[in-house]
C-alpha positions, -999 to +999 in steps of 0.1 A: -045-045+128-039-082+128-045-104+098-079-118+110-092-082+115-080-072+081-097-101+065-129-094+084-129-058+073-124-068+036-153-093+040-175-065+054-166-043+025-175-071+000-207-078+018-218-042+016-209-042-021-229-074-027-260-060-009-258-028-030-249-007+000-216+005-015-205+011-051-173-003-066-153+029-060-162+030-023-155-008-020-121-004-036-113+025-013-123+006+018-102-024+008-072-002+000-075+014+034-076-019+051-046-031+032-026+000+039-034-001+076-025-038+078+008-033+058+019-003+079+011-018+112+025-053+104+057-060+123+074-044+153+086-011+138+065+017+125+063+017+088+048+039+061+037+036+025+058+055-001+050+061-038+078+064-064+075+089-092+101+094-120+116+070-145+090+048-162+105+016-147+095+026-112+068+053-116+037+046-095+054+018-074+041+018-038+062+001-011+060-001+027+092+007+046+105+020+079+124+049+063+128+066+029+162+050+023+147+016+029+118+025+006+142+035-021+161+002-018+128-017-019+116+000-051+149-007-068+147-043-056+111-049-067+116-033-101+151-048-106+168-014-114+199+002-098+201+034-118+165+046-120+159+082-111+129+088-089+115+107-060+095+092-031+064+107-015+051+094+018+014+084+015-006+094+045 
């Protein structure tokens, strides 16, 4: 999905919400789906979303990466921690 398509899909979700055709939860889910699709298809290599669970400093952090080791490094970089203990789960 390219950037323009992603923006159009978000606009469609917002329009449906504004017209009363979708509730807030459905709108949030649609926008999240668009963002995840855009983020994982952006670039030349296949990527996936990973969620960290463990130490409070990183718990719940979601990153997009080409591999689990890259995701681990990205979480540590974003949260500015080197010694946090956490597991990663790929989000489908």
